[in-house]
All heavy atoms as a GROMACS GRO file, in nm:
protein
  484
    1MET      N    1   5.308   6.782   7.649
    1MET     CA    2   5.191   6.699   7.630
    1MET      C    3   5.190   6.642   7.488
    1MET      O    4   5.157   6.526   7.468
    1MET     CB    5   5.066   6.782   7.656
    1MET     CG    6   4.940   6.702   7.652
    1MET     SD    7   4.942   6.582   7.786
    1MET     CE    8   4.776   6.531   7.785
    2GLU      N    9   5.224   6.726   7.392
    2GLU     CA   10   5.227   6.682   7.253
    2GLU      C   11   5.333   6.573   7.234
    2GLU      O   12   5.313   6.478   7.158
    2GLU     CB   13   5.257   6.800   7.162
    2GLU     CG   14   5.256   6.766   7.015
    2GLU     CD   15   5.283   6.888   6.928
    2GLU    OE1   16   5.252   7.000   6.970
    2GLU    OE2   17   5.337   6.869   6.819
    3ARG      N   18   5.442   6.585   7.303
    3ARG     CA   19   5.549   6.486   7.296
    3ARG      C   20   5.504   6.351   7.350
    3ARG      O   21   5.536   6.247   7.293
    3ARG     CB   22   5.669   6.539   7.373
    3ARG     CG   23   5.795   6.472   7.344
    3ARG     CD   24   5.908   6.548   7.409
    3ARG     NE   25   6.032   6.482   7.379
    3ARG     CZ   26   6.148   6.525   7.413
    3ARG    NH1   27   6.158   6.638   7.481
    3ARG    NH2   28   6.256   6.460   7.382
    4ILE      N   29   5.431   6.353   7.460
    4ILE     CA   30   5.380   6.230   7.520
    4ILE      C   31   5.280   6.163   7.427
    4ILE      O   32   5.285   6.040   7.407
    4ILE     CB   33   5.318   6.258   7.658
    4ILE    CG1   34   5.425   6.302   7.756
    4ILE    CG2   35   5.244   6.135   7.710
    4ILE    CD1   36   5.372   6.351   7.888
    5LEU      N   37   5.190   6.240   7.368
    5LEU     CA   38   5.093   6.184   7.274
    5LEU      C   39   5.162   6.127   7.150
    5LEU      O   40   5.120   6.025   7.097
    5LEU     CB   41   4.991   6.289   7.234
    5LEU     CG   42   4.889   6.326   7.341
    5LEU    CD1   43   4.801   6.440   7.293
    5LEU    CD2   44   4.806   6.208   7.380
    6GLY      N   45   5.267   6.191   7.106
    6GLY     CA   46   5.344   6.140   6.993
    6GLY      C   47   5.409   6.007   7.026
    6GLY      O   48   5.412   5.916   6.944
    7LEU      N   49   5.460   5.994   7.148
    7LEU     CA   50   5.521   5.868   7.191
    7LEU      C   51   5.416   5.757   7.200
    7LEU      O   52   5.439   5.646   7.153
    7LEU     CB   53   5.589   5.885   7.327
    7LEU     CG   54   5.650   5.759   7.388
    7LEU    CD1   55   5.764   5.708   7.300
    7LEU    CD2   56   5.698   5.786   7.528
    8VAL      N   57   5.302   5.789   7.257
    8VAL     CA   58   5.195   5.689   7.267
    8VAL      C   59   5.149   5.647   7.128
    8VAL      O   60   5.123   5.530   7.103
    8VAL     CB   61   5.078   5.744   7.351
    8VAL    CG1   62   4.957   5.653   7.343
    8VAL    CG2   63   5.121   5.760   7.496
    9ALA      N   64   5.141   5.741   7.036
    9ALA     CA   65   5.097   5.709   6.899
    9ALA      C   66   5.197   5.617   6.829
    9ALA      O   67   5.156   5.532   6.750
    9ALA     CB   68   5.079   5.837   6.819
   10THR      N   69   5.325   5.630   6.860
   10THR     CA   70   5.423   5.545   6.794
   10THR      C   71   5.421   5.402   6.848
   10THR      O   72   5.458   5.310   6.775
   10THR     CB   73   5.566   5.601   6.810
   10THR    OG1   74   5.599   5.611   6.947
   10THR    CG2   75   5.578   5.736   6.742
   11ILE      N   76   5.378   5.382   6.973
   11ILE     CA   77   5.375   5.247   7.029
   11ILE      C   78   5.232   5.192   7.037
   11ILE      O   79   5.207   5.094   7.107
   11ILE     CB   80   5.443   5.242   7.167
   11ILE    CG1   81   5.372   5.331   7.267
   11ILE    CG2   82   5.589   5.274   7.157
   11ILE    CD1   83   5.416   5.311   7.410
   12LEU      N   84   5.141   5.251   6.964
   12LEU     CA   85   5.001   5.210   6.969
   12LEU      C   86   4.978   5.063   6.933
   12LEU      O   87   4.896   4.998   6.996
   12LEU     CB   88   4.916   5.302   6.883
   12LEU     CG   89   4.770   5.312   6.918
   12LEU    CD1   90   4.750   5.347   7.065
   12LEU    CD2   91   4.701   5.414   6.831
   13PRO      N   92   5.047   5.005   6.834
   13PRO     CA   93   5.026   4.863   6.809
   13PRO      C   94   5.059   4.774   6.929
   13PRO      O   95   4.988   4.677   6.958
   13PRO     CB   96   5.119   4.833   6.691
   13PRO     CG   97   5.132   4.963   6.621
   13PRO     CD   98   5.129   5.066   6.731
   14LEU      N   99   5.163   4.807   7.001
   14LEU     CA  100   5.198   4.728   7.120
   14LEU      C  101   5.097   4.748   7.232
   14LEU      O  102   5.061   4.653   7.301
   14LEU     CB  103   5.339   4.765   7.170
   14LEU     CG  104   5.454   4.717   7.083
   14LEU    CD1  105   5.585   4.772   7.136
   14LEU    CD2  106   5.457   4.566   7.076
   15VAL      N  107   5.050   4.870   7.248
   15VAL     CA  108   4.948   4.898   7.350
   15VAL      C  109   4.821   4.819   7.319
   15VAL      O  110   4.763   4.754   7.406
   15VAL     CB  111   4.918   5.050   7.359
   15VAL    CG1  112   4.799   5.077   7.448
   15VAL    CG2  113   5.040   5.124   7.409
   16PHE      N  114   4.778   4.820   7.193
   16PHE     CA  115   4.659   4.745   7.153
   16PHE      C  116   4.679   4.596   7.175
   16PHE      O  117   4.589   4.527   7.225
   16PHE     CB  118   4.628   4.773   7.006
   16PHE     CG  119   4.512   4.694   6.954
   16PHE    CD1  120   4.383   4.730   6.986
   16PHE    CD2  121   4.531   4.583   6.874
   16PHE    CE1  122   4.274   4.657   6.939
   16PHE    CE2  123   4.425   4.510   6.826
   16PHE     CZ  124   4.296   4.547   6.858
   17ALA      N  125   4.796   4.545   7.141
   17ALA     CA  126   4.822   4.402   7.156
   17ALA      C  127   4.814   4.359   7.302
   17ALA      O  128   4.748   4.259   7.334
   17ALA     CB  129   4.959   4.367   7.098
   18PHE      N  130   4.879   4.433   7.390
   18PHE     CA  131   4.883   4.392   7.531
   18PHE      C  132   4.756   4.430   7.607
   18PHE      O  133   4.722   4.364   7.705
   18PHE     CB  134   5.006   4.450   7.600
   18PHE     CG  135   5.132   4.379   7.560
   18PHE    CD1  136   5.226   4.440   7.479
   18PHE    CD2  137   5.156   4.250   7.601
   18PHE    CE1  138   5.341   4.375   7.440
   18PHE    CE2  139   5.271   4.183   7.564
   18PHE     CZ  140   5.364   4.245   7.483
   19ALA      N  141   4.686   4.532   7.564
   19ALA     CA  142   4.565   4.574   7.635
   19ALA      C  143   4.440   4.505   7.583
   19ALA      O  144   4.341   4.496   7.656
   19ALA     CB  145   4.548   4.725   7.625
   20PHE      N  146   4.440   4.456   7.459
   20PHE     CA  147   4.320   4.396   7.402
   20PHE      C  148   4.343   4.251   7.356
   20PHE      O  149   4.270   4.161   7.396
   20PHE     CB  150   4.269   4.480   7.286
   20PHE     CG  151   4.145   4.424   7.222
   20PHE    CD1  152   4.023   4.434   7.286
   20PHE    CD2  153   4.151   4.359   7.100
   20PHE    CE1  154   3.909   4.380   7.228
   20PHE    CE2  155   4.038   4.305   7.042
   20PHE     CZ  156   3.916   4.316   7.106
   21LEU      N  157   4.442   4.229   7.272
   21LEU     CA  158   4.460   4.096   7.214
   21LEU      C  159   4.496   3.990   7.318
   21LEU      O  160   4.440   3.880   7.315
   21LEU     CB  161   4.568   4.099   7.106
   21LEU     CG  162   4.531   4.167   6.976
   21LEU    CD1  163   4.649   4.162   6.880
   21LEU    CD2  164   4.410   4.102   6.914
   22VAL      N  165   4.588   4.021   7.406
   22VAL     CA  166   4.631   3.922   7.506
   22VAL      C  167   4.515   3.878   7.595
   22VAL      O  168   4.493   3.758   7.610
   22VAL     CB  169   4.751   3.975   7.588
   22VAL    CG1  170   4.780   3.885   7.706
   22VAL    CG2  171   4.874   3.987   7.499
   23PRO      N  172   4.437   3.969   7.653
   23PRO     CA  173   4.323   3.923   7.733
   23PRO      C  174   4.220   3.846   7.654
   23PRO      O  175   4.162   3.748   7.704
   23PRO     CB  176   4.263   4.051   7.790
   23PRO     CG  177   4.372   4.151   7.785
   23PRO     CD  178   4.454   4.115   7.667
   24VAL      N  179   4.194   3.885   7.530
   24VAL     CA  180   4.095   3.815   7.448
   24VAL      C  181   4.142   3.673   7.417
   24VAL      O  182   4.065   3.577   7.428
   24VAL     CB  183   4.065   3.893   7.318
   24VAL    CG1  184   3.988   3.808   7.218
   24VAL    CG2  185   3.988   4.018   7.350
   25ILE      N  186   4.269   3.657   7.381
   25ILE     CA  187   4.322   3.523   7.354
   25ILE      C  188   4.318   3.438   7.480
   25ILE      O  189   4.276   3.322   7.477
   25ILE     CB  190   4.466   3.533   7.297
   25ILE    CG1  191   4.463   3.600   7.160
   25ILE    CG2  192   4.530   3.396   7.288
   25ILE    CD1  193   4.601   3.637   7.107
   26ASP      N  194   4.361   3.494   7.592
   26ASP     CA  195   4.363   3.420   7.719
   26ASP      C  196   4.223   3.377   7.760
   26ASP      O  197   4.200   3.260   7.790
   26ASP     CB  198   4.426   3.507   7.827
   26ASP     CG  199   4.433   3.438   7.962
   26ASP    OD1  200   4.462   3.317   7.965
   26ASP    OD2  201   4.410   3.505   8.064
   27GLN      N  202   4.128   3.468   7.760
   27GLN     CA  203   3.992   3.435   7.803
   27GLN      C  204   3.925   3.341   7.704
   27GLN      O  205   3.849   3.253   7.745
   27GLN     CB  206   3.911   3.563   7.820
   27GLN     CG  207   3.955   3.644   7.939
   27GLN     CD  208   3.880   3.774   7.952
   27GLN    OE1  209   3.783   3.798   7.880
   27GLN    NE2  210   3.925   3.860   8.042
   28GLY      N  211   3.952   3.359   7.576
   28GLY     CA  212   3.895   3.269   7.476
   28GLY      C  213   3.944   3.126   7.494
   28GLY      O  214   3.866   3.030   7.483
   29MET      N  215   4.071   3.110   7.525
   29MET     CA  216   4.125   2.976   7.549
   29MET      C  217   4.068   2.915   7.675
   29MET      O  218   4.038   2.796   7.679
   29MET     CB  219   4.278   2.981   7.556
   29MET     CG  220   4.344   3.007   7.424
   29MET     SD  221   4.522   3.009   7.436
   29MET     CE  222   4.555   2.837   7.467
   30GLN      N  223   4.051   2.996   7.779
   30GLN     CA  224   3.994   2.945   7.903
   30GLN      C  225   3.848   2.904   7.886
   30GLN      O  226   3.808   2.800   7.936
   30GLN     CB  227   4.008   3.049   8.014
   30GLN     CG  228   4.149   3.067   8.063
   30GLN     CD  229   4.160   3.174   8.169
   30GLN    OE1  230   4.062   3.231   8.214
   30GLN    NE2  231   4.283   3.204   8.210
   31LYS      N  232   3.771   2.984   7.816
   31LYS     CA  233   3.628   2.954   7.797
   31LYS      C  234   3.606   2.830   7.712
   31LYS      O  235   3.513   2.754   7.736
   31LYS     CB  236   3.555   3.073   7.733
   31LYS     CG  237   3.535   3.189   7.826
   31LYS     CD  238   3.432   3.156   7.930
   31LYS     CE  239   3.404   3.278   8.015
   31LYS     NZ  240   3.313   3.254   8.122
   32THR      N  241   3.691   2.810   7.610
   32THR     CA  242   3.674   2.695   7.522
   32THR      C  243   3.744   2.571   7.575
   32THR      O  244   3.725   2.463   7.521
   32THR     CB  245   3.727   2.726   7.381
   32THR    OG1  246   3.864   2.763   7.389
   32THR    CG2  247   3.646   2.836   7.315
   33GLY      N  248   3.824   2.586   7.678
   33GLY     CA  249   3.892   2.472   7.737
   33GLY      C  250   4.016   2.428   7.661
   33GLY      O  251   4.064   2.317   7.681
   34LEU      N  252   4.067   2.514   7.575
   34LEU     CA  253   4.189   2.480   7.501
   34LEU      C  254   4.310   2.491   7.592
   34LEU      O  255   4.323   2.586   7.669
   34LEU     CB  256   4.207   2.573   7.382
   34LEU     CG  257   4.106   2.561   7.269
   34LEU    CD1  258   4.128   2.670   7.167
   34LEU    CD2  259   4.119   2.425   7.204
   35ALA      N  260   4.398   2.395   7.582
   35ALA     CA  261   4.521   2.397   7.661
   35ALA      C  262   4.632   2.460   7.578
   35ALA      O  263   4.640   2.437   7.457
   35ALA     CB  264   4.559   2.257   7.703
   36ALA      N  265   4.716   2.535   7.641
   36ALA     CA  266   4.829   2.596   7.572
   36ALA      C  267   4.937   2.489   7.548
   36ALA      O  268   4.956   2.400   7.631
   36ALA     CB  269   4.886   2.710   7.655
   37PRO      N  270   5.007   2.498   7.436
   37PRO     CA  271   5.111   2.398   7.408
   37PRO      C  272   5.236   2.421   7.492
   37PRO      O  273   5.256   2.527   7.551
   37PRO     CB  274   5.140   2.421   7.260
   37PRO     CG  275   5.103   2.562   7.235
   37PRO     CD  276   4.989   2.592   7.327
   38PHE      N  277   5.319   2.320   7.497
   38PHE     CA  278   5.450   2.324   7.562
   38PHE      C  279   5.442   2.348   7.712
   38PHE      O  280   5.537   2.397   7.772
   38PHE     CB  281   5.542   2.429   7.499
   38PHE     CG  282   5.548   2.423   7.349
   38PHE    CD1  283   5.504   2.527   7.271
   38PHE    CD2  284   5.598   2.310   7.286
   38PHE    CE1  285   5.509   2.522   7.134
   38PHE    CE2  286   5.603   2.302   7.148
   38PHE     CZ  287   5.559   2.408   7.072
   39GLY      N  288   5.329   2.316   7.774
   39GLY     CA  289   5.315   2.332   7.918
   39GLY      C  290   5.302   2.476   7.965
   39GLY      O  291   5.316   2.503   8.084
   40LEU      N  292   5.275   2.568   7.875
   40LEU     CA  293   5.256   2.708   7.913
   40LEU      C  294   5.118   2.728   7.971
   40LEU      O  295   5.025   2.652   7.944
   40LEU     CB  296   5.270   2.798   7.790
   40LEU     CG  297   5.406   2.809   7.725
   40LEU    CD1  298   5.396   2.883   7.592
   40LEU    CD2  299   5.502   2.881   7.816
   41SER      N  300   5.102   2.831   8.050
   41SER     CA  301   4.968   2.871   8.093
   41SER      C  302   4.902   2.942   7.976
   41SER      O  303   4.968   2.982   7.880
   41SER     CB  304   4.978   2.964   8.214
   41SER     OG  305   5.036   3.087   8.176
   42THR      N  306   4.771   2.957   7.984
   42THR     CA  307   4.702   3.026   7.876
   42THR      C  308   4.746   3.172   7.868
   42THR      O  309   4.757   3.227   7.758
   42THR     CB  310   4.549   3.019   7.893
   42THR    OG1  311   4.513   3.071   8.022
   42THR    CG2  312   4.498   2.878   7.879
   43LEU      N  313   4.775   3.233   7.982
   43LEU     CA  314   4.823   3.371   7.981
   43LEU      C  315   4.961   3.381   7.916
   43LEU      O  316   4.987   3.471   7.836
   43LEU     CB  317   4.827   3.429   8.122
   43LEU     CG  318   4.876   3.573   8.134
   43LEU    CD1  319   4.789   3.667   8.052
   43LEU    CD2  320   4.880   3.616   8.278
   44GLY      N  321   5.048   3.289   7.948
   44GLY     CA  322   5.182   3.289   7.886
   44GLY      C  323   5.174   3.271   7.736
   44GLY      O  324   5.245   3.338   7.660
   45PHE      N  325   5.088   3.180   7.693
   45PHE     CA  326   5.069   3.158   7.549
   45PHE      C  327   5.010   3.283   7.483
   45PHE      O  328   5.053   3.322   7.375
   45PHE     CB  329   4.979   3.037   7.527
   45PHE     CG  330   4.960   3.001   7.383
   45PHE    CD1  331   5.064   2.948   7.308
   45PHE    CD2  332   4.838   3.022   7.321
   45PHE    CE1  333   5.047   2.915   7.176
   45PHE    CE2  334   4.820   2.989   7.188
   45PHE     CZ  335   4.924   2.936   7.115
   46ALA      N  336   4.912   3.345   7.549
   46ALA     CA  337   4.850   3.466   7.495
   46ALA      C  338   4.952   3.579   7.486
   46ALA      O  339   4.950   3.658   7.391
   46ALA     CB  340   4.731   3.507   7.580
   47LEU      N  341   5.040   3.589   7.584
   47LEU     CA  342   5.145   3.692   7.579
   47LEU      C  343   5.240   3.668   7.462
   47LEU      O  344   5.282   3.763   7.397
   47LEU     CB  345   5.222   3.696   7.710
   47LEU     CG  346   5.151   3.762   7.827
   47LEU    CD1  347   5.225   3.733   7.957
   47LEU    CD2  348   5.140   3.911   7.804
   48LEU      N  349   5.274   3.542   7.437
   48LEU     CA  350   5.360   3.512   7.324
   48LEU      C  351   5.294   3.546   7.190
   48LEU      O  352   5.354   3.610   7.104
   48LEU     CB  353   5.399   3.364   7.324
   48LEU     CG  354   5.510   3.323   7.418
   48LEU    CD1  355   5.527   3.172   7.418
   48LEU    CD2  356   5.639   3.389   7.378
   49ILE      N  357   5.170   3.502   7.173
   49ILE     CA  358   5.102   3.523   7.046
   49ILE      C  359   5.062   3.670   7.029
   49ILE      O  360   5.094   3.733   6.926
   49ILE     CB  361   4.976   3.433   7.036
   49ILE    CG1  362   5.016   3.286   7.042
   49ILE    CG2  363   4.897   3.464   6.909
   49ILE    CD1  364   5.111   3.242   6.933
   50GLY      N  365   4.994   3.727   7.126
   50GLY     CA  366   4.950   3.866   7.117
   50GLY      C  367   5.067   3.963   7.114
   50GLY      O  368   5.068   4.059   7.036
   51GLY      N  369   5.165   3.939   7.199
   51GLY     CA  370   5.282   4.026   7.202
   51GLY      C  371   5.365   4.016   7.074
   51GLY      O  372   5.414   4.116   7.022
   52GLY      N  373   5.377   3.895   7.023
   52GLY     CA  374   5.449   3.876   6.897
   52GLY      C  375   5.380   3.943   6.781
   52GLY      O  376   5.443   4.006   6.695
   53TRP      N  377   5.248   3.932   6.779
   53TRP     CA  378   5.170   3.994   6.672
   53TRP      C  379   5.179   4.147   6.682
   53TRP      O  380   5.192   4.218   6.582
   53TRP     CB  381   5.026   3.948   6.680
   53TRP     CG  382   4.945   3.965   6.557
   53TRP    CD1  383   4.987   4.017   6.437
   53TRP    CD2  384   4.808   3.933   6.541
   53TRP    NE1  385   4.883   4.016   6.348
   53TRP    CE2  386   4.772   3.966   6.409
   53TRP    CE3  387   4.712   3.879   6.625
   53TRP    CZ2  388   4.645   3.947   6.360
   53TRP    CZ3  389   4.585   3.860   6.575
   53TRP    CH2  390   4.552   3.894   6.445
   54GLY      N  391   5.174   4.200   6.804
   54GLY     CA  392   5.188   4.344   6.823
   54GLY      C  393   5.327   4.393   6.786
   54GLY      O  394   5.342   4.500   6.729
   55PHE      N  395   5.428   4.314   6.819
   55PHE     CA  396   5.565   4.349   6.784
   55PHE      C  397   5.582   4.350   6.632
   55PHE      O  398   5.645   4.440   6.576
   55PHE     CB  399   5.664   4.251   6.848
   55PHE     CG  400   5.807   4.285   6.826
   55PHE    CD1  401   5.863   4.396   6.886
   55PHE    CD2  402   5.886   4.206   6.745
   55PHE    CE1  403   5.996   4.428   6.865
   55PHE    CE2  404   6.019   4.237   6.722
   55PHE     CZ  405   6.074   4.349   6.783
   56PHE      N  406   5.523   4.251   6.565
   56PHE     CA  407   5.525   4.247   6.419
   56PHE      C  408   5.460   4.373   6.361
   56PHE      O  409   5.513   4.434   6.268
   56PHE     CB  410   5.453   4.122   6.369
   56PHE     CG  411   5.436   4.116   6.220
   56PHE    CD1  412   5.540   4.074   6.139
   56PHE    CD2  413   5.317   4.153   6.160
   56PHE    CE1  414   5.525   4.070   6.001
   56PHE    CE2  415   5.301   4.150   6.024
   56PHE     CZ  416   5.406   4.108   5.943
   57ALA      N  417   5.344   4.408   6.416
   57ALA     CA  418   5.272   4.527   6.367
   57ALA      C  419   5.352   4.653   6.394
   57ALA      O  420   5.352   4.748   6.314
   57ALA     CB  421   5.135   4.537   6.433
   58GLN      N  422   5.423   4.658   6.505
   58GLN     CA  423   5.506   4.774   6.539
   58GLN      C  424   5.620   4.789   6.439
   58GLN      O  425   5.648   4.898   6.390
   58GLN     CB  426   5.561   4.759   6.680
   58GLN     CG  427   5.649   4.872   6.726
   58GLN     CD  428   5.570   4.997   6.756
   58GLN    OE1  429   5.461   4.990   6.807
   58GLN    NE2  430   5.627   5.110   6.723
   59ILE      N  431   5.685   4.679   6.405
   59ILE     CA  432   5.801   4.683   6.316
   59ILE      C  433   5.758   4.706   6.171
   59ILE      O  434   5.814   4.792   6.102
   59ILE     CB  435   5.883   4.552   6.327
   59ILE    CG1  436   5.935   4.533   6.470
   59ILE    CG2  437   5.996   4.548   6.226
   59ILE    CD1  438   6.027   4.642   6.518
   60LYS      N  439   5.661   4.628   6.124
   60LYS     CA  440   5.621   4.634   5.983
   60LYS      C  441   5.525   4.749   5.952
   60LYS      O  442   5.512   4.788   5.838
   60LYS     CB  443   5.554   4.502   5.941
   60LYS     CG  444   5.647   4.385   5.938
   60LYS     CD  445   5.743   4.399   5.822
   60LYS     CE  446   5.821   4.272   5.803
   60LYS     NZ  447   5.907   4.277   5.689
   61GLY      N  448   5.451   4.794   6.052
   61GLY     CA  449   5.355   4.901   6.030
   61GLY      C  450   5.220   4.852   5.980
   61GLY      O  451   5.139   4.931   5.934
   62ARG      N  452   5.197   4.723   5.987
   62ARG     CA  453   5.068   4.666   5.946
   62ARG      C  454   5.043   4.540   6.029
   62ARG      O  455   5.134   4.480   6.085
   62ARG     CB  456   5.067   4.633   5.797
   62ARG     CG  457   5.178   4.540   5.754
   62ARG     CD  458   5.189   4.533   5.603
   62ARG     NE  459   5.306   4.457   5.566
   62ARG     CZ  460   5.302   4.330   5.529
   62ARG    NH1  461   5.188   4.267   5.521
   62ARG    NH2  462   5.412   4.267   5.498
   63TRP      N  463   4.918   4.498   6.035
   63TRP     CA  464   4.881   4.384   6.118
   63TRP      C  465   4.885   4.252   6.042
   63TRP      O  466   4.890   4.147   6.102
   63TRP     CB  467   4.742   4.405   6.177
   63TRP     CG  468   4.745   4.504   6.288
   63TRP    CD1  469   4.719   4.636   6.280
   63TRP    CD2  470   4.779   4.479   6.425
   63TRP    NE1  471   4.736   4.695   6.402
   63TRP    CE2  472   4.773   4.602   6.493
   63TRP    CE3  473   4.817   4.366   6.495
   63TRP    CZ2  474   4.800   4.613   6.628
   63TRP    CZ3  475   4.844   4.378   6.630
   63TRP    CH2  476   4.835   4.500   6.695
   64ILE      N  477   4.876   4.258   5.911
   64ILE     CA  478   4.875   4.135   5.831
   64ILE      C  479   4.996   4.132   5.740
   64ILE      O  480   5.036   4.227   5.683
   64ILE     CB  481   4.746   4.125   5.746
   64ILE    CG1  482   4.627   4.120   5.839
   64ILE    CG2  483   4.749   4.005   5.657
   64ILE    CD1  484   4.494   4.123   5.770
   0.00000   0.00000   0.00000
């Protein structure tokens, strides 16, 4: 159990990005009527931005 919690703790930035940031970006774009660039869907764009930001936080250890 301790091993599983340790694994979850190490990937927490990615979990936060995909569980919180991606839906917030997607829903925010849909509510405001913003179109995603390059012909992407709002979900695809949110996955790129939120996932990229989470990946950055995972690698660097910080969000900014």
